[in-house]
C-alpha positions in Angstrom: -0.2 0.0 -0.3 1.4 3.3 -1.0 2.3 5.6 1.8 -0.1 8.6 0.7 -2.9 5.9 1.0 -1.9 4.7 4.4 -1.8 7.9 6.0 -5.3 8.7 4.5 -6.9 5.7 5.9 -5.5 6.4 9.3 -6.5 9.9 9.2 -10.0 8.8 8.4 -10.1 6.8 11.6 -8.9 9.7 13.7 -11.6 11.5 12.2 -13.9 9.1 13.7 -12.2 9.3 17.1 -13.1 12.8 18.7 -14.3 11.1 21.8 -10.6 10.8 22.9 -8.8 14.0 22.7 -5.1 13.4 22.9 -5.0 15.1 26.5 -7.3 12.6 27.4 -6.5 9.3 25.7 -7.4 6.6 28.2 -5.3 3.6 29.7 -6.8 0.1 28.6 -8.9 -0.4 31.9 -10.2 3.1 31.6 -11.4 2.2 28.0 -13.3 -0.6 29.6 -11.2 -3.7 28.8 -9.9 -6.3 31.4 -6.5 -8.1 30.1 -6.2 -11.2 32.1 -7.5 -12.5 35.5 -5.2 -11.5 38.0 -5.6 -8.1 39.8 -3.2 -5.1 39.3 -1.5 -3.2 41.9 -2.8 0.2 43.0 -1.1 2.0 40.0 -1.0 -0.8 37.6 2.4 0.1 37.3 6.1 -1.4 37.4 6.2 1.3 40.3 3.8 -0.9 42.1 7.0 -3.0 43.2 8.4 -1.4 46.5 11.2 0.9 45.7 11.1 1.2 41.9 11.3 4.4 40.3 11.0 5.6 36.7 12.4 8.7 35.0 11.9 10.0 31.4 13.6 12.8 29.3 11.8 13.4 26.2 13.7 15.1 23.4 11.9 17.0 20.7 13.9 19.6 18.5 13.0 21.3 15.2 11.4 19.0 12.9 13.5 15.9 13.1 14.4 15.0 16.6 11.8 12.6 18.6 13.6 10.7 20.6 14.3 10.5 24.7 15.3 8.1 27.5 13.7 6.2 30.2 15.5 5.2 33.5 14.3 2.4 35.6 15.9 2.3 39.2 15.5 -0.9 41.1 15.9 0.6 44.6 16.6 4.0 45.8 19.9 3.5 47.5 23.3 2.9 45.9 22.8 -0.2 43.4 26.5 -0.7 42.7 26.8 -1.5 46.5 23.8 -3.4 46.8 23.3 -5.3 43.5 19.8 -6.8 43.0 19.6 -10.5 41.2 18.6 -10.4 37.7 18.0 -12.4 34.4 17.7 -11.6 30.9 16.0 -13.7 28.1 16.2 -13.0 24.5 13.3 -13.7 22.0 15.1 -12.5 19.0 18.5 -10.9 19.1 18.3 -8.4 16.5 19.3 -5.6 18.9 22.0 -4.1 21.2 21.5 -4.5 24.8 24.4 -3.7 26.5 25.4 -5.5 29.6 23.7 -8.6 29.0 26.8 -11.1 29.3 27.7 -10.1 32.7 24.0 -10.6 33.8 24.1 -14.2 32.2 27.4 -15.0 33.9 27.1 -13.5 37.4 23.2 -13.0 37.9 23.1 -9.5 39.4 22.3 -6.0 38.2 24.7 -3.0 39.4 23.2 0.1 37.5 20.1 1.5 36.5 18.2 0.2 33.3 18.2 2.9 30.6 16.2 2.8 27.2 16.9 5.1 24.5 17.2 4.7 20.6 19.9 2.3 18.9 22.4 4.8 17.9 22.5 6.3 21.4 23.3 3.4 23.5 26.9 4.2 23.7 26.2 7.8 25.0 23.7 6.2 27.6 26.2 3.8 28.7 28.8 6.5 29.5 26.4 8.4 31.3 25.4 5.5 33.5 29.4 4.9 34.3 29.6 8.6 35.3 26.3 8.5 37.5 27.7 5.3 39.3 31.4 6.5 39.6 30.1 9.7 41.2 28.1 8.0 44.0 29.3 8.1 47.4 31.0 5.0 48.4 32.1 4.2 45.0 35.4 6.2 44.8 37.4 3.0 44.3 35.0 1.4 41.4 37.3 0.6 38.6 34.6 -1.8 36.6 31.1 -0.9 35.9 28.3 -3.1 33.8 25.9 -0.4 32.4 22.5 -2.0 31.2 21.1 0.1 28.1 18.6 -1.5 26.0 17.0 0.3 22.7 14.7 0.2 20.0 15.3 2.2 16.5 13.2 5.2 16.2 14.5 6.3 13.1 11.2 6.4 10.8 10.3 9.6 13.2 13.6 10.7 14.6 16.9 11.5 13.0 18.8 8.9 14.7 21.9 9.7 13.0 21.9 13.0 14.7 22.8 11.1 18.0 20.6 13.8 20.1 20.9 12.1 23.0 23.8 13.5 25.4 24.8 12.1 28.7 23.0 15.0 30.3 20.0 13.7 29.0 20.5 10.4 30.5 21.5 11.6 33.9 18.2 14.0 33.8 16.1 10.7 33.3 17.9 9.3 36.3 17.4 12.4 38.6 13.7 12.5 37.6 13.1 9.0 38.4 10.2 8.8 41.0 7.8 6.2 42.6 4.0 6.8 41.8 2.3 7.0 38.5 4.5 6.4 35.3 3.6 8.7 32.4 3.0 6.4 29.2 2.7 6.9 25.5 5.0 9.3 23.5 7.2 10.1 26.3 11.0 9.2 27.1 12.4 6.3 25.0 9.1 6.0 23.5 8.8 9.5 21.9 9.7 8.3 18.4 8.7 4.7 18.1 5.7 3.0 16.5 4.0 -0.2 17.1 1.6 -2.3 14.7 1.8 0.6 12.3 0.4 2.9 14.9 2.3 5.5 17.4 3.9 3.2 20.3 5.9 4.3 23.0 6.1 3.5 26.9 3.6 1.4 28.7 3.3 0.0 31.9 1.2 -2.3 34.3 1.2 -4.9 37.1 -0.1 -7.8 38.8 -0.4 -8.5 42.6 -1.1 -12.3 43.6 -3.5 -13.5 46.0 -1.8 -14.1 49.4 -2.4 -17.8 49.1 0.0 -17.6 46.0 2.5 -15.5 47.8 1.2 -12.1 47.6 4.0 -10.8 45.5 3.8 -8.3 42.7 5.0 -8.3 39.5 5.4 -5.0 37.5 6.4 -4.5 33.8 7.4 -1.4 31.7 7.8 -1.8 27.9 9.4 0.2 25.1 7.6 -0.7 22.1 8.4 -0.3 18.7 7.4 -3.9 17.0 5.1 -5.2 14.3 2.7 -7.8 13.6 -0.9 -8.1 13.3 -2.5 -6.2 16.3 -4.9 -8.4 18.4 -6.7 -7.2 21.4 -8.3 -9.7 23.9 -7.8 -12.2 20.8 -9.7 -10.3 18.4 -7.4 -9.2 15.3 -7.7 -5.5 15.1 -6.6 -5.8 11.5 -10.0 -6.7 10.8 -11.4 -3.3 11.9 -8.9 -1.8 9.2 -10.2 -4.0 6.5 -13.6 -3.2 6.9 -13.0 0.6 7.0 -10.8 0.5 3.9 -12.2 1.8 0.7 -12.6 -0.3 -2.3 -9.3 -0.8 -4.2 -7.3 0.0 -1.1 -5.0 -2.6 0.5 -6.7 -2.8 3.7 -4.0 -1.4 6.4 -0.3 -0.8 7.0 1.1 -3.9 8.6 4.3 -2.8 10.4 6.6 -6.4 10.5 10.0 -5.1 12.0 11.2 -3.3 15.0 11.8 -4.2 18.6 10.2 -4.5 22.0 12.5 -3.9 25.4 10.4 -5.4 28.6 11.7 -4.3 31.9 10.1 -6.8 34.8 10.4 -6.0 38.4 9.1 -8.2 41.4 9.4 -8.1 44.9 9.2 -12.1 44.9 12.6 -13.5 46.2 13.7 -14.8 42.9 17.2 -16.1 42.2 18.8 -15.1 38.7 17.8 -18.5 37.4 14.3 -18.0 37.9 14.4 -14.3 36.9 15.3 -15.6 33.6 12.4 -17.8 33.3 10.1 -15.0 34.7 11.6 -12.8 31.9 10.6 -15.3 29.2 7.1 -15.2 30.3 6.8 -11.6 30.2 8.0 -11.8 26.3 4.7 -13.9 25.9 3.2 -10.2 26.0 4.3 -9.4 22.5 2.7 -12.7 21.1 -0.3 -12.2 22.8 -1.0 -8.9 21.1 0.1 -9.9 17.6 3.9 -9.8 17.6 5.9 -12.7 16.4 9.5 -11.6 16.9 10.2 -10.7 13.2 13.7 -11.2 12.0 14.5 -7.5 12.3 13.2 -7.2 15.4 15.1 -7.0 18.9 13.1 -8.5 21.6 14.3 -8.5 25.1 13.1 -8.9 28.6 15.3 -7.9 31.9 13.9 -9.2 35.0 15.0 -8.1 38.9 14.1 -8.8 42.2 14.1 -6.1 44.9 13.9 -8.7 47.7 16.1 -7.4 50.3 17.5 -10.6 51.6 18.8 -11.4 47.9 20.8 -8.1 47.6 24.4 -8.5 47.2 26.2 -6.2 49.6 29.6 -4.7 48.3 32.7 -6.0 50.4 31.1 -9.0 51.4 33.8 -11.2 52.7 31.9 -14.4 53.9 32.6 -17.3 51.4 29.1 -18.1 51.4 25.5 -16.6 51.3 22.4 -17.8 52.7 19.2 -16.8 51.1 15.7 -18.0 50.8 14.1 -18.1 47.3 10.8 -19.0 45.6 10.6 -22.8 45.0 10.2 -23.7 41.5 6.8 -25.4 42.0 5.5 -22.0 43.2 6.6 -19.9 40.2 4.0 -20.4 38.0 1.6 -17.5 39.2 4.2 -15.3 39.0 4.5 -16.5 35.3 1.0 -15.7 34.8 1.5 -12.4 36.2 4.3 -11.5 34.1 2.4 -12.6 30.8 -1.0 -10.5 32.0 1.0 -7.5 32.8 3.3 -7.5 29.8 0.1 -7.8 27.3 -1.5 -5.0 29.2 1.5 -2.7 29.2 2.2 -3.0 25.7 -1.7 -2.0 24.8 -1.3 0.6 27.5 1.7 2.0 25.5 -0.7 2.3 22.2 -3.9 3.9 24.1 -1.8 6.3 25.9 0.4 7.3 22.7 -0.5 10.7 21.0 0.4 11.8 17.4 3.9 12.5 16.8 5.3 14.1 13.3 9.1 14.2 12.7 11.8 13.5 10.4 11.1 13.8 6.5 7.5 14.6 7.3 6.7 11.2 8.5 3.6 11.1 10.7 2.7 8.5 13.3 -1.1 8.2 14.1 -2.3 7.0 17.5 -4.9 4.1 17.6 -8.3 5.3 16.7 -9.9 4.5 19.9 -13.4 5.5 19.4 -13.6 3.5 15.9 -12.0 0.6 18.0 -14.5 0.9 20.9 -18.0 1.0 18.6 -16.2 -1.9 16.8 -15.5 -4.0 19.8 -19.2 -3.1 20.9 -20.4 -4.4 17.4 -18.4 -7.3 17.3 -19.5 -8.2 21.0 -23.3 -8.2 19.7 -22.6 -10.3 16.6 
């Protein structure tokens, strides 16, 4: 389908979506959709996991810079001095996840997790190193493993300009806070697209009932991937087909791209089971219609905030006594990760707003009014 026809079709949908102005676009649950069966935490965000903080830096300059940084802080202390257990799972490795091998080898995270665009990974890593070396207590540190993930926002953003600088990353880190998390076209999601619509940052959480441990699993995603969008098992592509004009080729199907998923939990999981938890979070991509295409970097990074599992610096004992969740008790956590990741991805689409950028490209958000009427009609059929 030619580009002009694509944007005419999407603009036609937007004309029907006046009910949801950009400043009031709802999250999935506010829209009336319930994803999964487990209950979310109070904020339905990664920050429902106690101590986890999120900060954004959105960079919009001129007509072609549409990018940013998102920082995830596992706890409010000095993370290098109090490392947290972590695990990473890769669904498709067409990406640049800096810091992967040390986590795979040692099973601990020692820096904030930074999300940005593909060509800004080195600058972001340098900023994280500066941040860690500057913390009181780290005066003798000589090795740092910065964890930086990315997606390619080059359709809306002049990615070759490498607009992300150290100070932007440090601003995102300093802005990190508990409480509600801003979603949509913000931070590392400023210039991303997903399923042919505007993507971005999304978050969600699940809290297990007490008889399943009472733990919380929180998810944050940076969505920039493709596939055939599904919501609660319904192919939204069918909506696009029904609204296409005679002779037009249905809808723009975005095939490639990437998705970074960050998983936080207060469950005492060791690195092995955190890797298993990360694997289940990646199911959220499949449940929304993605399929880890050839040119997609699909990664999940999971960490536990359980205080008893932190690795204090300068530990002289030859052994460490820890208490962790048994394998037989992990299934509910796996379900929580899959459900929360699915909802976080949808939240990134629901909350995203229109962004115009490089070369006159324009990414429109999911047309929610048209979607709502279609879902209601489908329900009655």
